[in-house]
N, C-alpha and C positions, 0 to 999 in steps of 0.2 A: 318503241323507240330504238333507233340504231346507235351503235358507238363505234368509234375508231380508236384504237390504241397503237402508239407509236412508241417503241421502246429500243434502247441501245444498251447492251450488255458488255460490261467492262470486266478484266482488262482487254483493251482493243489491240489487236496485232493485225496490221495491214495484210490482207489476202490469206490469212490464216485463222479461220474462226476456230477457237478452242472449244474444248468440251462444254464450256459454260454457255457458249453461243449456241451450239448445236442442241444442249438440252432445252433452250428457250424455243427454238424453231420446232423441235419434235413435240414438245408439250402442247403447243398451240395447234399443231397439225393433229395430234391425237385427239383434239377436241372438235375436230371437224373444219378448221379454219386452213385457208391457203395463204399463208402469209406472203406479203410483198417484201422480198429481201432486198435491201439497198446496201450500198458500201459502207454506210454509217448507222444503219438502223433498220428495224423491221416492223411493219405495221399490218395489223389485222383489222377487219370491218365486219360487223354483223349485229344481231340482236344485242341490245346493251347489256341485258343480264349475262348472256352466254360470253361477251367479251370480257366483262368484269371477273366472271368465274374461271376464264381462261388465263387471265392475267394474274390472278391469285396463285394458281397452280405453277404458272411459268416462273413466278418470283421464287418459289420453294424449290423448283427444278434447278434454276440457275444457282441458287446459293449453295446447294448440295453438290453441284458441279463445279464450284470454285469461283463463282462470280464475286467480285470485289464491289461492283456499283452497279446499279440499274437506274437508268434515267428513263423516265416514263412520262407520256402525256396522254391523256384520254379526253376525246371530245364526244360529247352526247349530241346526236343528229336528230332532226325532226323525221 
């Protein structure tokens, strides 16, 4: 089964991703994902178990880097 996670890390500052946003991107990249980075969110797609493990680690990394909120949606795909 595949999974897709889309997340937005706050606080949001237009055109200036803070260390909390960069920590999220770095964490999912360190787990082998190439995130789709958009102006208001980021997405990763892959094996569902790997996606959920990467998201768990990403949440801790963003919290440690100063995130105040993470909006998250995960879809499990056939």
